VEXLOKE-936937 format. One record per atom (N, C-alpha, C): residue number from 1; residue in one letter; atom name; x, y, z. Coordinates in steps of 0.001 Angstrom, whole numbers. Layout:
k r a c1 c2 c3
NUM A CA X Y Z
...
***
This chain:
k r a c1 c2 c3
1 M N 822 -1204 0
1 M CA 0 0 0
1 M C 865 1266 0
2 F N 1914 1275 856
2 F CA 2819 2427 923
2 F C 3501 2660 -422
3 I N 4019 1579 -1024
3 I CA 4711 1688 -2313
3 I C 3739 2121 -3403
4 Q N 2532 1574 -3382
4 Q CA 1527 1945 -4380
4 Q C 1200 3434 -4279
5 E N 1065 3934 -3065
5 E CA 750 5359 -2883
5 E C 1919 6233 -3327
6 L N 3144 5796 -3060
6 L CA 4307 6554 -3538
6 L C 4357 6585 -5063
7 R N 4051 5442 -5700
7 R CA 3999 5407 -7170
7 R C 2935 6366 -7687
8 R N 1783 6366 -7013
8 R CA 676 7224 -7412
8 R C 1084 8699 -7323
9 Q N 1734 9072 -6236
9 Q CA 2139 10467 -6059
9 Q C 3292 10837 -6994
10 F N 4156 9877 -7296
10 F CA 5223 10136 -8267
10 F C 4608 10426 -9641
11 A N 3596 9642 -10024
11 A CA 2903 9888 -11294
11 A C 2285 11281 -11287
12 H N 1763 11693 -10150
12 H CA 1180 13028 -9977
12 H C 2242 14097 -10222
13 L N 3429 13870 -9636
13 L CA 4526 14826 -9774
13 L C 5004 14964 -11215
14 V N 4939 13888 -11967
14 V CA 5463 13882 -13330
14 V C 4425 14360 -14352
15 Y N 3162 14026 -14125
15 Y CA 2115 14290 -15118
15 Y C 1910 15785 -15379
16 G N 1883 16599 -14329
16 G CA 1688 18038 -14504
16 G C 2771 18686 -15360
17 P N 4048 18485 -15020
17 P CA 5103 19065 -15859
17 P C 5066 18564 -17307
18 I N 4682 17310 -17513
18 I CA 4577 16797 -18889
18 I C 3511 17577 -19656
19 I N 2352 17776 -19031
19 I CA 1290 18551 -19693
19 I C 1777 19957 -20013
20 V N 2388 20613 -19028
20 V CA 2855 21988 -19230
20 V C 3899 22060 -20346
21 L N 4892 21167 -20326
21 L CA 5937 21193 -21355
21 L C 5380 20905 -22750
22 L N 4544 19889 -22861
22 L CA 3971 19563 -24167
22 L C 3095 20698 -24681
23 H N 2361 21330 -23792
23 H CA 1514 22459 -24210
23 H C 2379 23654 -24606
24 Y N 3406 23927 -23824
24 Y CA 4292 25058 -24107
24 Y C 4945 24916 -25484
25 Y N 5360 23704 -25818
25 Y CA 6002 23470 -27119
25 Y C 4986 23129 -28212
26 E N 3719 23372 -27918
26 E CA 2616 23213 -28868
26 E C 2491 21796 -29414
27 L N 2865 20817 -28600
27 L CA 2682 19413 -28959
27 L C 1388 18863 -28370
28 L N 801 19627 -27468
28 L CA -455 19239 -26827
28 L C -1383 20446 -26860
29 T N -2483 20317 -27604
29 T CA -3463 21394 -27696
29 T C -4659 21066 -26807
30 S N -5523 22027 -26652
30 S CA -6753 21799 -25882
30 S C -7605 20722 -26539
31 Q N -7612 20696 -27870
31 Q CA -8391 19685 -28589
31 Q C -7845 18283 -28323
32 I N -6533 18139 -28329
32 I CA -5926 16833 -28049
32 I C -6220 16434 -26603
33 L N -6115 17388 -25692
33 L CA -6403 17105 -24285
33 L C -7858 16662 -24107
34 F N -8770 17302 -24828
34 F CA -10176 16902 -24767
34 F C -10342 15475 -25297
35 G N -9638 15147 -26363
35 G CA -9670 13786 -26905
35 G C -9132 12764 -25906
36 I N -8085 13147 -25172
36 I CA -7529 12268 -24144
36 I C -8561 12029 -23036
37 I N -9309 13071 -22696
37 I CA -10354 12939 -21665
37 I C -11425 11955 -22128
38 I N -11890 12107 -23352
38 I CA -12918 11200 -23888
38 I C -12378 9768 -23930
39 G N -11167 9609 -24460
39 G CA -10544 8281 -24519
39 G C -10343 7690 -23135
40 G N -9941 8523 -22174
40 G CA -9735 8064 -20808
40 G C -11029 7624 -20140
41 A N -12111 8349 -20405
41 A CA -13412 7979 -19828
41 A C -13890 6646 -20390
42 I N -13725 6464 -21693
42 I CA -14116 5193 -22323
42 I C -13265 4051 -21781
43 M N -11963 4308 -21663
43 M CA -11052 3291 -21143
43 M C -11417 2914 -19706
44 S N -11791 3906 -18900
44 S CA -12181 3652 -17521
44 S C -13395 2723 -17467
45 L N -14380 2975 -18328
45 L CA -15570 2106 -18377
45 L C -15204 685 -18781
46 L N -14341 561 -19781
46 L CA -13942 -767 -20247
46 L C -13146 -1518 -19181
47 V N -12272 -808 -18488
47 V CA -11482 -1441 -17428
47 V C -12400 -1881 -16290
48 K N -13389 -1055 -15964
48 K CA -14332 -1417 -14896
48 K C -15119 -2672 -15261
49 K N -15420 -2861 -16545
49 K CA -16158 -4048 -16984
49 K C -15235 -5245 -17195
50 R N -14007 -5129 -16666
50 R CA -13017 -6212 -16705
50 R C -12473 -6475 -18108
51 K N -12596 -5511 -18977
51 K CA -11974 -5629 -20288
51 K C -10674 -4833 -20232
52 M N -9866 -4944 -21233
52 M CA -8597 -4217 -21303
52 M C -7677 -4589 -20142
53 G N -7411 -5876 -20001
53 G CA -6590 -6412 -18916
53 G C -5236 -5746 -18739
54 P N -4481 -5516 -19818
54 P CA -3156 -4894 -19631
54 P C -3251 -3486 -19031
55 I N -4251 -2720 -19443
55 I CA -4402 -1371 -18886
55 I C -4848 -1458 -17429
56 R N -5716 -2410 -17139
56 R CA -6148 -2630 -15742
56 R C -4929 -2960 -14878
57 W N -4035 -3801 -15400
57 W CA -2844 -4190 -14657
57 W C -1967 -2957 -14376
58 I N -1785 -2109 -15393
58 I CA -975 -889 -15214
58 I C -1626 24 -14188
59 L N -2928 262 -14333
59 L CA -3634 1139 -13399
59 L C -3570 617 -11969
60 S N -3609 -701 -11820
60 S CA -3614 -1284 -10476
60 S C -2328 -974 -9707
61 H N -1274 -593 -10415
61 H CA -21 -237 -9755
61 H C -4 1213 -9273
62 F N -973 2005 -9739
62 F CA -992 3425 -9391
62 F C -2290 3866 -8705
63 E N -3368 3169 -8954
63 E CA -4686 3588 -8472
63 E C -4999 2969 -7121
64 R N -5721 3710 -6307
64 R CA -6167 3180 -5018
64 R C -7180 2068 -5272
65 D N -7186 1071 -4363
65 D CA -8012 -124 -4563
65 D C -9488 189 -4755
66 H N -10041 1074 -3917
66 H CA -11476 1367 -4042
66 H C -11795 2091 -5346
67 H N -10859 2856 -5872
67 H CA -11077 3498 -7173
67 H C -10995 2478 -8315
68 M N -10145 1477 -8146
68 M CA -10049 437 -9185
68 M C -11383 -281 -9356
69 E N -12110 -431 -8285
69 E CA -13410 -1109 -8369
69 E C -14511 -182 -8859
70 N N -14510 1067 -8396
70 N CA -15608 1984 -8697
70 N C -15368 2874 -9907
71 F N -14116 3346 -10078
71 F CA -13829 4327 -11128
71 F C -12348 4236 -11484
72 P N -11947 3201 -12226
72 P CA -10529 3039 -12574
72 P C -9989 4252 -13337
73 G N -8827 4695 -12943
73 G CA -8208 5837 -13616
73 G C -8761 7177 -13187
74 R N -9499 7199 -12108
74 R CA -10173 8414 -11630
74 R C -9189 9578 -11459
75 G N -8090 9330 -10764
75 G CA -7139 10401 -10472
75 G C -6579 11047 -11723
76 I N -6089 10228 -12634
76 I CA -5472 10761 -13859
76 I C -6509 11419 -14763
77 L N -7730 10871 -14788
77 L CA -8780 11456 -15614
77 L C -9179 12831 -15084
78 F N -9381 12949 -13764
78 F CA -9743 14244 -13203
78 F C -8588 15233 -13276
79 F N -7363 14759 -13180
79 F CA -6196 15633 -13359
79 F C -6231 16215 -14770
80 T N -6511 15365 -15754
80 T CA -6558 15812 -17150
80 T C -7698 16798 -17369
81 I N -8856 16525 -16777
81 I CA -9987 17455 -16909
81 I C -9653 18788 -16253
82 G N -9039 18740 -15065
82 G CA -8633 19972 -14388
82 G C -7640 20775 -15207
83 A N -6662 20098 -15801
83 A CA -5678 20779 -16652
83 A C -6354 21377 -17880
84 F N -7244 20615 -18503
84 F CA -7973 21087 -19689
84 F C -8767 22355 -19362
85 L N -9553 22317 -18294
85 L CA -10367 23490 -17928
85 L C -9490 24696 -17618
86 T N -8402 24447 -16924
86 T CA -7486 25528 -16568
86 T C -6880 26165 -17807
87 L N -6500 25335 -18770
87 L CA -5879 25857 -19997
87 L C -6863 26619 -20879
88 I N -8138 26241 -20850
88 I CA -9095 26973 -21705
88 I C -9699 28185 -21000
89 L N -9655 28222 -19667
89 L CA -10286 29326 -18932
89 L C -9343 30477 -18587
90 F N -8044 30204 -18526
90 F CA -7118 31204 -18015
90 F C -5956 31433 -18986
91 P N -5284 32584 -18848
91 P CA -4082 32815 -19661
91 P C -3052 31704 -19418
92 Q N -2251 31454 -20411
92 Q CA -1317 30326 -20399
92 Q C -447 30276 -19140
93 Q N 173 31393 -18766
93 Q CA 1083 31395 -17616
93 Q C 355 31052 -16318
94 I N -847 31573 -16169
94 I CA -1633 31300 -14966
94 I C -2081 29841 -14949
95 A N -2472 29332 -16101
95 A CA -2874 27924 -16203
95 A C -1710 27008 -15842
96 Y N -529 27328 -16339
96 Y CA 647 26517 -16015
96 Y C 894 26516 -14507
97 A N 765 27670 -13882
97 A CA 968 27744 -12433
97 A C -41 26857 -11713
98 G N -1303 26920 -12114
98 G CA -2337 26098 -11477
98 G C -2077 24610 -11615
99 I N -1665 24205 -12802
99 I CA -1383 22785 -13058
99 I C -186 22318 -12229
100 L N 853 23126 -12168
100 L CA 2048 22744 -11412
100 L C 1812 22788 -9904
101 M N 953 23697 -9460
101 M CA 602 23739 -8042
101 M C -136 22458 -7654
102 L N -1025 21999 -8537
102 L CA -1704 20724 -8299
102 L C -684 19589 -8280
103 S N 146 19545 -9297
103 S CA 1080 18445 -9448
103 S C 2005 18315 -8238
104 F N 2637 19393 -7846
104 F CA 3631 19330 -6787
104 F C 3034 19522 -5391
105 G N 2142 20492 -5247
105 G CA 1560 20758 -3932
105 G C 704 19621 -3422
106 D N -175 19105 -4279
106 D CA -1081 18030 -3865
106 D C -312 16742 -3564
107 A N 639 16411 -4424
107 A CA 1398 15167 -4221
107 A C 2222 15225 -2934
108 T N 2924 16315 -2726
108 T CA 3763 16387 -1529
108 T C 2931 16520 -257
109 S N 1793 17219 -329
109 S CA 951 17314 874
109 S C 424 15934 1251
110 N N 133 15121 253
110 N CA -347 13771 515
110 N C 744 12917 1153
111 I N 1923 12940 572
111 I CA 3028 12117 1088
111 I C 3398 12537 2515
112 I N 3603 13830 2728
112 I CA 4009 14318 4051
112 I C 2893 14095 5063
113 G N 1666 14465 4710
113 G CA 555 14318 5639
113 G C 276 12876 6008
114 R N 248 12009 5010
114 R CA -101 10601 5222
114 R C 977 9861 6024
115 H N 2240 10149 5750
115 H CA 3315 9348 6341
115 H C 4064 10022 7491
116 Y N 3972 11355 7556
116 Y CA 4731 12040 8607
116 Y C 3868 12982 9452
117 G N 2626 13197 9033
117 G CA 1760 14130 9750
117 G C 1249 13573 11065
118 V N 971 14483 11984
118 V CA 481 14120 13307
118 V C -854 14819 13595
119 M N -942 16102 13279
119 M CA -2117 16906 13643
119 M C -3213 16780 12584
120 K N -4357 16233 12984
120 K CA -5485 16085 12073
120 K C -6124 17447 11815
121 T N -6672 17603 10618
121 T CA -7354 18855 10287
121 T C -8831 18734 10649
122 R N -9475 19866 10860
122 R CA -10893 19866 11203
122 R C -11760 19580 9974
123 L N -11306 19978 8801
123 L CA -12098 19778 7591
123 L C -12153 18316 7151
124 N N -11100 17575 7500
124 N CA -11053 16171 7121
124 N C -10081 15464 8068
125 P N -10604 14618 8958
125 P CA -9719 13963 9933
125 P C -8701 13006 9301
126 N N -8880 12659 8029
126 N CA -7902 11804 7347
126 N C -6716 12599 6816
127 K N -6823 13928 6823
127 K CA -5733 14777 6337
127 K C -5025 15404 7521
128 K N -3726 15625 7337
128 K CA -2912 16168 8421
128 K C -2442 17587 8087
129 F N -2388 18404 9139
129 F CA -1996 19804 9004
129 F C -600 19950 8401
130 E N 316 19082 8815
130 E CA 1696 19168 8314
130 E C 1745 18993 6797
131 G N 918 18093 6283
131 G CA 858 17884 4841
131 G C 360 19122 4121
132 T N -687 19736 4668
132 T CA -1241 20957 4065
132 T C -205 22070 4066
133 L N 461 22261 5192
133 L CA 1477 23314 5303
133 L C 2627 23068 4318
134 F N 3080 21836 4234
134 F CA 4164 21506 3313
134 F C 3710 21710 1864
135 G N 2462 21329 1558
135 G CA 1913 21538 212
135 G C 1892 23010 -161
136 I N 1529 23879 790
136 I CA 1526 25331 539
136 I C 2940 25805 223
137 M N 3909 25334 1008
137 M CA 5306 25752 799
137 M C 5835 25285 -557
138 I N 5419 24104 -1006
138 I CA 5880 23585 -2301
138 I C 5151 24261 -3454
139 A N 3843 24539 -3288
139 A CA 3057 25162 -4361
139 A C 3451 26624 -4573
140 F N 3860 27303 -3504
140 F CA 4154 28739 -3567
140 F C 5149 29124 -4669
141 P N 6323 28473 -4778
141 P CA 7273 28913 -5813
141 P C 6738 28774 -7245
142 F N 5880 27785 -7467
142 F CA 5317 27622 -8815
142 F C 4361 28760 -9130
143 A N 3589 29175 -8142
143 A CA 2698 30314 -8333
143 A C 3516 31593 -8524
144 Y N 4529 31764 -7688
144 Y CA 5336 32985 -7722
144 Y C 6136 33110 -9025
145 Y N 6573 31989 -9561
145 Y CA 7336 32012 -10815
145 Y C 6507 32622 -11949
146 Y N 5238 32259 -12001
146 Y CA 4386 32725 -13090
146 Y C 3670 34035 -12788
147 V N 3411 34319 -11521
147 V CA 2783 35582 -11115
147 V C 3619 36127 -9953
148 P N 4631 36938 -10270
148 P CA 5583 37369 -9240
148 P C 4995 38383 -8249
149 S N 4047 37921 -7484
149 S CA 3460 38702 -6397
149 S C 3381 37763 -5199
150 V N 4037 38136 -4109
150 V CA 4041 37284 -2922
150 V C 2619 37057 -2431
151 T N 1818 38113 -2416
151 T CA 438 38008 -1945
151 T C -366 37036 -2800
152 A N -294 37205 -4125
152 A CA -1051 36337 -5048
152 A C -598 34890 -4921
153 A N 720 34683 -4903
153 A CA 1256 33325 -4834
153 A C 895 32641 -3522
154 L N 993 33372 -2420
154 L CA 664 32789 -1122
154 L C -826 32480 -1021
155 L N -1661 33413 -1463
155 L CA -3103 33194 -1396
155 L C -3521 32024 -2290
156 A N -2988 31971 -3501
156 A CA -3324 30873 -4417
156 A C -2856 29531 -3859
157 S N -1686 29502 -3248
157 S CA -1169 28264 -2654
157 S C -2052 27806 -1498
158 C N -2484 28756 -687
158 C CA -3369 28416 436
158 C C -4716 27914 -67
159 V N -5285 28598 -1049
159 V CA -6564 28166 -1622
159 V C -6430 26755 -2180
160 A N -5374 26527 -2941
160 A CA -5169 25206 -3558
160 A C -5089 24101 -2511
161 M N -4297 24303 -1488
161 M CA -4093 23239 -506
161 M C -5260 23100 472
162 F N -5985 24187 732
162 F CA -7169 24048 1584
162 F C -8294 23338 837
163 L N -8350 23498 -475
163 L CA -9362 22780 -1255
163 L C -9025 21295 -1386
164 E N -7803 20948 -1052
164 E CA -7403 19545 -1061
164 E C -7952 18813 165
165 L N -8351 19567 1177
165 L CA -8772 18967 2440
165 L C -10171 18341 2437
166 P N -11230 19104 2156
166 P CA -12577 18532 2333
166 P C -12984 17627 1176
167 K N -13946 16774 1451
167 K CA -14562 15984 386
167 K C -15749 16796 -101
168 I N -15675 17252 -1336
168 I CA -16734 18084 -1909
168 I C -17611 17195 -2774
169 K N -18910 17218 -2487
169 K CA -19847 16374 -3230
169 K C -20908 17220 -3911
170 I N -21268 16811 -5104
170 I CA -22389 17391 -5835
170 I C -23289 16228 -6223
171 F N -24531 16243 -5725
171 F CA -25492 15161 -5979
171 F C -24898 13793 -5627
172 Q N -24291 13689 -4470
172 Q CA -23705 12443 -3957
172 Q C -22468 11977 -4737
173 F N -21988 12764 -5685
173 F CA -20782 12412 -6435
173 F C -19630 13252 -5909
174 E N -18592 12569 -5426
174 E CA -17438 13281 -4888
174 E C -16603 13870 -6013
175 I N -16393 15167 -5941
175 I CA -15582 15867 -6938
175 I C -14117 15722 -6535
176 D N -13338 15194 -7419
176 D CA -11926 14951 -7146
176 D C -11175 16277 -7035
177 D N -10256 16359 -6067
177 D CA -9492 17597 -5892
177 D C -8584 17895 -7079
178 N N -8272 16895 -7890
178 N CA -7466 17134 -9088
178 N C -8195 18030 -10090
179 L N -9493 18079 -10004
179 L CA -10291 18969 -10850
179 L C -10373 20363 -10229
180 I N -10572 20425 -8936
180 I CA -10830 21696 -8255
180 I C -9562 22536 -8067
181 I N -8473 21900 -7668
181 I CA -7260 22635 -7288
181 I C -6710 23512 -8410
182 P N -6462 23009 -9624
182 P CA -5851 23894 -10621
182 P C -6768 25041 -11028
183 V N -8078 24777 -11085
183 V CA -9028 25828 -11471
183 V C -9081 26906 -10394
184 A N -9206 26501 -9129
184 A CA -9296 27473 -8031
184 A C -7994 28252 -7863
185 A N -6865 27571 -7980
185 A CA -5567 28251 -7845
185 A C -5376 29257 -8974
186 S N -5717 28851 -10191
186 S CA -5586 29764 -11338
186 S C -6543 30935 -11226
187 F N -7759 30673 -10773
187 F CA -8739 31746 -10575
187 F C -8198 32767 -9580
188 T N -7629 32281 -8489
188 T CA -7074 33175 -7471
188 T C -5928 34007 -8027
189 L N -5023 33359 -8750
189 L CA -3909 34102 -9350
189 L C -4402 35130 -10350
190 N N -5432 34768 -11103
190 N CA -5968 35663 -12145
190 N C -6545 36941 -11551
191 L N -6957 36905 -10293
191 L CA -7504 38100 -9652
191 L C -6431 39188 -9473
192 F N -5169 38783 -9498
192 F CA -4081 39724 -9239
192 F C -3375 40195 -10510
193 V N -3831 39731 -11633
193 V CA -3150 40097 -12895
193 V C -3824 41313 -13521
***
């Protein structure tokens, strides 16, 4: 379980920069990203119906067990949707900051909070304060690089990592933080531009 979670967070750390680099060099457009989302959703359904064994095997090394049963590929699919929305809603530099804040801040807050955290948060007893604080510290430089305002970067980092805490549901469907974090962080940064 520990190794699987580390693999999952490592994939998180790598996926955001890949999206940003490919988009920056115009190898990944919004249209291609939308196609990846559609393909990913179809693949998730097929994997859930026990088809596509090799992809199921790969996902099982990165996905949490309960997601493998209910929604295989949930994390990566919502990460892609969050990146897509961020890239179409905000200026490029702000979108990149939001995606990288998700990639690095969320992954490190999870690792630190889950394995080294002690103080439980009030918003979610499964999350630890130390993880949130560390996530803010890691997300801050990515925000500051693209929007060089200490206030904007700090506020966006705090918004991003606090939105990682609660379980947000709409009509009994839990909205993955991979969707919410980049959009909210980019929205916050955009207020200062």
